[in-house]
C-alpha positions in Angstrom: 136.5 66.1 235.0 137.2 68.5 237.8 135.0 69.1 240.9 135.5 72.2 243.0 134.0 72.8 246.4 134.5 75.8 248.6 133.1 75.5 252.1 133.6 79.2 252.7 133.6 80.9 249.3 136.1 83.6 250.3 133.5 85.3 252.5 136.4 86.9 254.5 135.6 89.5 257.1 137.8 92.4 257.9 138.2 91.9 261.6 141.7 90.6 262.4 140.7 89.7 266.0 138.6 86.8 264.8 139.9 83.7 263.1 139.2 83.3 259.4 137.9 79.9 258.3 139.9 78.0 255.7 138.8 76.9 252.2 138.5 73.3 250.9 138.8 72.4 247.3 138.0 68.9 245.9 139.6 68.0 242.6 138.6 64.9 240.7 135.3 63.0 240.4 136.2 59.5 239.3 136.5 56.5 241.6 139.9 55.9 243.2 141.9 56.9 246.2 141.7 60.3 247.9 144.7 62.3 249.1 144.0 65.1 251.5 146.6 67.9 251.6 146.8 70.6 254.3 148.8 73.7 253.9 149.4 76.8 256.0 149.0 75.4 259.5 152.0 77.6 260.3 151.7 81.1 258.8 155.4 81.8 258.4 156.1 78.7 256.2 155.3 79.9 252.7 156.4 76.8 250.9 153.6 75.0 252.9 150.8 77.2 251.5 151.9 78.5 248.1 152.4 75.0 246.8 148.8 73.8 247.5 147.6 77.1 246.1 149.2 76.2 242.8 147.6 72.8 243.0 144.2 74.3 243.2 144.7 76.6 240.2 146.7 74.6 237.8 146.2 70.8 238.3 143.5 68.5 236.9 142.7 65.1 238.3 141.5 62.4 236.0 141.6 59.4 238.4 141.1 59.5 242.1 140.6 62.6 244.1 142.7 65.4 245.6 141.3 67.4 248.5 143.2 70.6 249.2 143.0 73.0 252.2 145.8 75.5 251.4 145.1 78.1 254.1 144.4 76.3 257.4 145.7 79.1 259.6 144.6 82.0 257.4 145.0 84.8 260.0 148.6 83.7 260.8 149.4 83.5 257.1 148.3 87.1 256.5 150.4 88.2 259.5 153.3 85.9 258.6 153.4 84.4 262.1 153.7 80.8 263.1 150.5 81.1 265.0 148.9 84.3 266.1 146.6 82.3 268.5 149.3 79.9 269.5 150.6 76.9 267.6 147.6 75.4 265.8 149.6 72.1 265.2 149.7 71.5 269.0 145.9 71.6 269.5 144.8 68.2 268.2 144.8 66.3 271.4 142.9 68.9 273.3 141.7 72.5 272.7 140.0 75.0 275.0 136.4 76.0 274.2 137.3 79.7 273.8 140.4 79.1 271.6 140.0 81.1 268.4 141.4 78.1 266.5 138.8 75.7 267.9 136.4 75.9 264.9 139.2 75.3 262.4 140.7 72.4 264.4 137.4 70.7 264.7 136.8 71.0 260.9 140.3 69.6 260.2 139.5 66.6 262.4 136.3 66.0 260.6 138.1 66.1 257.3 140.7 63.6 258.5 138.1 61.2 259.7 136.1 61.4 256.5 135.8 57.8 255.2 136.7 58.8 251.7 140.2 60.1 252.8 142.9 57.5 252.3 146.0 59.5 253.1 147.0 62.9 254.5 149.9 65.2 253.9 150.6 68.2 256.0 153.0 70.7 254.3 155.6 72.7 256.2 158.9 74.6 256.0 161.2 73.4 258.8 164.5 74.6 260.3 167.8 73.4 258.8 168.4 70.1 257.0 167.6 66.8 258.7 170.4 64.4 259.0 170.6 61.1 260.9 173.9 62.1 262.5 175.0 65.5 263.9 177.2 67.6 261.6 176.5 71.1 262.8 173.7 73.4 264.0 172.1 73.3 260.6 172.6 69.6 259.6 171.6 67.4 262.5 168.9 65.0 263.8 167.0 67.9 265.5 166.5 69.7 262.2 163.2 69.3 260.3 163.9 70.7 256.8 164.1 68.6 253.6 162.4 65.6 255.1 159.4 63.4 255.1 158.3 63.3 258.8 156.5 60.2 260.1 155.3 59.6 263.6 155.9 55.8 263.4 156.9 53.3 260.8 153.4 52.1 259.9 149.7 52.3 260.5 148.5 48.7 260.6 145.6 47.2 258.6 145.2 50.2 256.3 146.0 51.0 252.7 149.1 53.2 252.4 149.9 52.4 256.0 153.6 51.5 255.5 154.7 55.1 256.1 158.4 54.5 256.4 158.6 52.5 253.1 156.4 55.0 251.3 158.4 58.0 252.6 161.7 56.5 251.6 160.5 55.8 248.0 159.3 59.4 247.7 162.5 60.8 249.1 164.6 58.7 246.8 162.6 60.1 243.8 163.0 63.7 245.0 166.8 63.2 245.4 167.2 62.4 241.7 166.9 66.1 240.9 168.1 68.6 243.4 169.2 72.3 243.0 172.0 71.8 245.4 173.5 68.6 246.8 172.8 69.5 250.4 169.1 69.8 249.6 168.8 66.0 249.9 165.6 64.6 251.4 165.6 62.1 254.2 163.0 60.4 256.4 162.6 61.5 260.0 160.8 59.2 262.3 159.9 61.1 265.4 158.7 57.9 267.2 156.0 60.1 268.6 154.3 57.7 271.0 157.4 56.9 272.9 159.7 59.9 272.4 158.0 63.1 271.4 155.4 64.6 273.8 154.8 67.7 271.7 154.2 65.7 268.5 151.5 63.8 270.3 149.5 67.0 270.1 149.9 67.3 266.3 147.6 66.9 263.3 149.5 63.9 261.8 149.5 62.0 265.2 145.8 62.6 265.5 145.4 61.1 262.1 147.4 58.0 262.7 145.9 57.3 266.1 142.6 57.2 264.2 143.8 54.8 261.6 144.6 57.3 258.9 148.0 57.3 257.2 149.6 60.7 257.5 152.9 62.4 257.3 154.4 65.9 257.0 156.5 67.2 254.1 159.1 69.7 255.3 161.1 71.9 252.9 163.9 73.9 254.6 163.5 77.4 255.9 167.2 77.8 255.1 166.3 77.7 251.5 165.4 81.4 251.0 164.0 81.0 247.5 160.2 80.4 248.0 159.8 79.2 244.4 162.4 76.5 245.0 160.6 75.3 248.2 157.3 75.3 246.3 158.8 73.3 243.5 160.1 70.7 246.0 156.7 70.5 247.6 155.0 70.0 244.3 157.4 67.3 243.3 156.8 65.5 246.6 153.0 65.8 246.2 153.2 64.4 242.6 155.3 61.5 243.9 152.7 60.6 246.5 149.9 60.9 243.9 151.9 58.5 241.6 152.4 56.1 244.5 148.6 56.1 245.2 147.6 55.8 241.5 146.0 59.2 241.3 146.3 60.5 237.7 146.8 64.2 237.2 147.8 66.8 234.6 149.0 70.4 235.1 149.0 73.3 232.7 152.6 74.3 233.1 156.1 72.8 233.0 157.5 72.0 236.5 160.6 74.2 236.6 161.9 77.0 238.7 161.4 79.8 236.1 157.7 78.8 235.7 157.1 78.5 239.4 158.4 82.0 239.9 156.0 83.3 237.2 153.1 81.5 238.8 153.8 82.9 242.2 153.5 86.4 240.8 150.1 85.8 239.2 147.3 86.8 241.5 144.3 86.9 239.1 141.3 89.0 240.2 139.0 89.4 243.2 135.4 90.6 243.5 134.4 92.5 246.6 130.8 92.4 247.9 129.7 90.9 244.6 129.8 94.3 242.9 133.4 95.6 242.5 136.1 93.8 240.4 139.8 94.3 241.0 142.4 92.7 238.7 145.4 92.2 241.0 148.1 91.7 238.4 149.7 95.1 237.7 147.2 96.9 240.0 148.2 100.3 241.4 149.5 100.4 245.0 146.5 102.5 246.0 142.9 102.6 244.7 141.0 105.6 245.8 137.3 106.1 246.4 136.4 102.5 246.3 132.6 102.0 247.0 132.5 99.9 250.2 130.3 99.2 253.2 131.0 100.8 256.5 130.4 97.5 258.4 131.0 94.3 256.4 133.2 93.9 253.3 134.2 90.5 251.9 135.8 88.9 248.9 133.0 87.0 247.2 135.0 85.7 244.2 138.7 85.2 243.8 141.2 83.5 241.5 143.7 82.9 244.3 143.1 80.8 247.4 145.2 83.1 249.6 143.5 86.4 248.7 142.0 88.3 251.6 141.0 91.7 252.9 142.8 93.1 255.9 141.9 96.3 257.7 144.8 98.8 258.4 143.4 101.8 260.2 141.1 103.7 257.9 142.2 101.7 254.9 141.7 98.2 253.6 144.5 96.1 252.2 144.1 93.3 249.6 146.5 90.5 250.5 147.7 87.4 248.8 149.1 85.4 251.7 151.4 87.8 253.6 152.0 90.0 250.6 150.1 93.3 250.3 148.9 93.8 246.7 147.0 97.1 247.0 145.4 99.4 249.5 141.8 100.6 249.1 140.8 104.1 250.2 137.1 103.5 250.9 134.2 105.7 249.8 131.4 104.5 252.1 128.3 104.3 249.9 125.2 102.2 250.4 124.7 99.5 247.8 121.9 97.5 246.3 122.1 94.3 244.3 124.4 94.8 241.3 122.9 95.1 237.8 122.7 91.9 235.9 124.3 93.3 232.8 124.8 96.4 230.7 125.1 97.0 226.9 128.5 98.2 225.7 129.5 99.4 222.2 133.2 99.0 221.6 134.7 100.3 218.4 131.4 99.8 216.6 130.5 96.4 218.1 127.6 95.8 220.6 127.9 93.3 223.4 126.3 92.5 226.8 128.7 92.7 229.8 127.9 91.2 233.2 128.3 93.2 236.3 131.0 93.2 237.6 133.1 92.2 234.6 135.5 93.8 232.1 135.6 94.6 228.4 138.3 95.6 225.9 138.3 98.5 223.6 140.8 100.1 221.2 139.7 103.6 220.4 136.3 104.3 222.0 133.4 102.8 223.9 129.9 103.6 224.9 128.0 102.2 227.9 124.2 102.0 227.8 122.7 101.5 231.3 119.0 100.8 232.1 116.7 103.7 232.7 117.2 105.3 236.1 120.8 104.2 236.3 123.6 106.8 236.3 126.9 105.9 234.7 130.2 107.4 236.0 133.3 106.7 233.9 136.2 107.3 236.3 138.8 109.4 234.5 136.4 110.9 232.0 134.3 114.0 232.1 132.2 116.1 229.7 131.0 119.5 230.5 127.4 119.7 231.6 127.0 115.8 231.6 126.4 114.0 234.9 125.1 110.7 233.6 127.5 109.2 231.0 125.2 106.5 229.9 125.1 106.6 226.0 128.1 109.0 225.9 130.9 107.9 223.6 134.3 107.9 225.5 137.4 108.2 223.4 140.6 106.6 224.7 142.4 109.9 224.3 139.9 111.5 226.7 140.7 109.1 229.6 143.0 110.6 232.2 145.8 108.2 233.0 146.0 109.2 236.7 142.6 107.7 237.2 143.5 104.3 235.8 143.5 101.3 238.2 146.7 99.8 236.9 150.4 100.8 236.5 150.1 100.5 232.7 147.2 103.0 232.7 144.9 100.7 230.7 142.1 99.8 233.2 139.3 102.3 233.9 136.3 101.9 236.2 132.8 102.4 234.9 130.5 102.6 237.9 126.7 102.5 238.1 124.4 104.3 240.6 120.7 104.4 241.3 120.1 107.5 243.3 122.4 107.3 246.4 123.0 103.5 245.9 125.9 101.8 244.2 124.8 99.2 241.7 128.1 97.7 240.6 130.8 98.4 238.0 132.6 97.1 235.0 136.2 97.7 233.8 137.0 99.3 230.4 140.3 97.8 229.4 142.3 99.7 226.7 143.8 97.2 224.3 147.6 97.1 223.9 148.8 98.7 220.8 
């Protein structure tokens, strides 16, 4: 059984000057240990946030629990900056009251201190490749990449507190299967209390000083293939779950080809509860999208890193730092979307929720409630303003008005007077 909790269900504002809150997912409902995973505390470390995003979407937990916060520093992720309000990972000893990161840092602390949490992993991409001895500017003791980072050898009197031993077992397992020999994982003990003043300000040090076992997993920034870094992160997380006795399954084979495919799957988003946008294969620009002048938000999403970002007059849909499409707004007042409409597709009647999508082969007809005007984008019939009850043939839909690059997705919008009441998507079946 899988339990899913979103503390902020993607209610993302468009104002880049304010910090966005992060999401929390809880997988698993059975008794057992709980592993808390943080990703994205640094916005320019994609291995650290795309890996937990895959965990959220594709893993199931049958014993124990997995808590995942994949987008801690969401604003910095969207900008691909380490920290657009300063380094969030240096704010856990003290933080100013007016710091934009304060709300997120305080929430992170509360999660760490939750009695149910048994262990914490903080995911990063670090410079170079850590080695115990100096070899060159890339392979040396000051590097952070390809390492399990611990602040001290153990946290006394707590389960999973033998950090050094646990990190070495995980590293040994990871080193059984590397893409290149120099990708070898090691254990870096920063000996934070005595030797590293900056690390005393970090998330993991806050955790261990409060009796919670914690460490960072760092893949290397010198590995340019994001899919490869994500795969190493997932293998590390699985190794820790195995060590803790957390049982899991995933719906894919853990290999580089599959990870690359998963990273290109974005799913769909719903904006303002009334407008559905499938992101896979979507056009680079969507014109005349009914939006609010003041507040627009993603209210449902298949991807934990989906967000809206204003760019001048336009609004961009992002997945992490990648722009998926740009919306050209049509500012139209809206009311609560219709519950459903009746659609006839190729002779078959069905009820479709709003917003949602339906598939047709040759033709479709949409029947809206009385007083609702239907506008099929890409179709027109002389003298007809309301297309409710009008049969639309596939051959009469103009490809240039399609939402996607394959010219298969067409918007069907509903209006009540001047108010927008939602939409559905008519999807032309592949031949």
